[in-house]
N, C-alpha and C positions, 0 to 999 in steps of 0.2 A: 611896353612900359617906357615912360619918359622920365626925365630928370625930376619933373614935378611930382611923380609918384613916390619918390624917395622921402623918408622921414628926415628929421633934422640931423641925424647921425650919418646920413648918406646911404643907409641901408635900403635896398629895394623891398617892397612889400611882399608877403608870401604869395605864391602863385598856386592856384587850385585848379585841378582838372576833374571834371565829372563825366559820368556816362552821358552819351547822346541818346535821349529817348527815341528820337525819330529813326535813327539807324537801327536800334533794337526792335522798334515796332515793325519796320519793313522785314527784318529777319524773322520775327515772330509770325507774321502773315505768311511768309514763304514756308516756314516749318509746318504750320497748321494746314496749308494747302497740300503739302506732301502727305500729311496724315489722312486727309480726306481722300486723296487719290488711292492710297494704300487700303483704306477701309472699303472703297468701292470696288476694288479689284475682284474680290470673290463673287460679286454679283455680275461682273462683266465677263467672267470666264466660265465656260461650261465644264461641269464635272471636275471641279477643283478638288484636290486631295486634302485630307485633314492635316497632313504634315505641312503643306504649303500654307494653309490658313494659320497654323501655329507660328510659322516663320514670319508671316506678315504681321501677326499680332505682336510678336517680339519686337519687330521693327517699329511698329506704331508706339509701343510703350517707350522705346528708346527716344523716339522723336518727341513724344509728349513730355518726357523728362527734360529734354533739351528746350522745349517750348517753355516749361516752367522756369528753368534757369534764365532764359532770355527775358521772360516777363518780370522776374525778380530784379533784373538789372534795370529795367525801365522804371521800377519804383524806387530803386536805390539812389538816394540823393547824397550819399556820403562822398567826400572827396576821394577819388581813385588815385590821384597823384598830388603830392604836396611838395613844392620847391620853396625852400627858404634859405636863410644865410647859414644854417647849420648843416644842411644836406638835403637829400631827396627821399621821399617816402612813396613807394608804389604798392598799393594794396595787393595786387596780384602776386607780388613776390613773397608775401607772408613773412616778411622780416621787419624789424624795427627800422627807423629812419637810418639811412646810410650816410655817414658824414662825408663831406667833400674830401677829407684827407685819406679816406679809404677807397676813393675812386681814382684809378690810374688813367682811364681813357673813356671818352664818350664820343660816339660818331653817328652821323646820320646814315641811314641805310644806302643812300645813293653814293656814298663814298666808301662803302665796305665791300670787299671781295671775300666771299665765303668759300671755304673749301668744299670739295665734293661730298665728303662724309657728313659735314655739318649741314649742308643744304638738304641732304637726303634724310637725315635723322631729325631735323628740327625745321618744321615749316614756319616760314615767316611771311606774313602778308604785309608788304610794304605800303607806305613808308613806316619806318620805325627807328628808334634810337637804340644803339648797341652800347653796352657798358662793359668795362673790365674792372673788377674789384681787386684791391690789394690783398684782401683776405675775405673768406666767406662770411657774410653777415649772419647774425643769430636768428635762427628760425623760431617763429612764434605761431601757435595754432590755438584756435578756440574749440576745435573738435576733440571729442573724447577718443581714447584708444578703442579699436585699432585704426580708426579713420585717420587720426593724427599721424600714425606711423606711415600710412600710405601717402598722406599729403607730404610728409617730410621727404620721402623718396622722390616724389614728383618735383618738389621744390629744389632738391639737390641736383636733379638732372637739369632743370630749367636754368638754374643759376650758374651752371657751367658756362653758359653763354647768355647772360641776362639781357633782356631786351624789353623795351617799352613800346608796345604797338599803338599806332594811331587809331586803328579801326575801332569804332564803338565809342570813342571819346569825343568830347566837345571842343577839343583844341588840336590843331595840326602839330605834327612832330617838329616842324620848323619853329613854330611859336614856342613850344615847350623848350626846345634847344636854346632859343634866344633868352628865355627866362632863366635857364640853367646858367648860361654864360654870364648873365647880369649878376646873379647871386655869387657865382664863383669869382667874378672880378672883385666884388666887394669883400668876399672872404679872403682873397689873396692880399688885398690892401690892408687888412687888419690882422693878418696871420704872420707869425714868426716862422719864416721858411727855413730856419736852421734845423727844424725838427723833421720836416717832410717836404717832398716835392709837390707842386701844385698839379691838379688834374689837367689833362690835355683834352680840349674840346675840338673836334673836327666838324665844322659846319657843313651844311648842305651846299655843294659847289654850284648848284644851279640857281 
């Protein structure tokens, strides 16, 4: 973004991030290739037992579900991340837009040192942006019970250490971070800081 992109009030334009269809296409091809190999195994092994075939069938079903979810992301042209002057929206978080005043800290993965327990319990494919919220955002779900209950449990676990992963998106984490900084700078200039402290953004040191 440049100064020319700002409107007459000086506000930067909204920043939108979408799925990268090419990345998910490569992923889909890899998943389907695994399905083909699993489907051919019974014909390549002599005297294979029925239990083994059922196990292979279960794995194939799981991979096909994964392939369906991956293909749906290729067709999904909704914004996955929206950054504007009021806050940030991340679709995978399943919460409403998070206002800047509710965000205490934002850091690039290259500047984050994670604890052993956190690293073991939460896999993070870098690069990514790590967030710290002042309070837990409100959970929203379009799924009916009991699926919404399971989704809420998953979201509650994930938002203990909320992160925005670069993988699969059409913008790099560093670009998203610069857009966030641009919008926070504008928000800080127009905000009365007697009410709250501004968010802290730690950029990529490289």
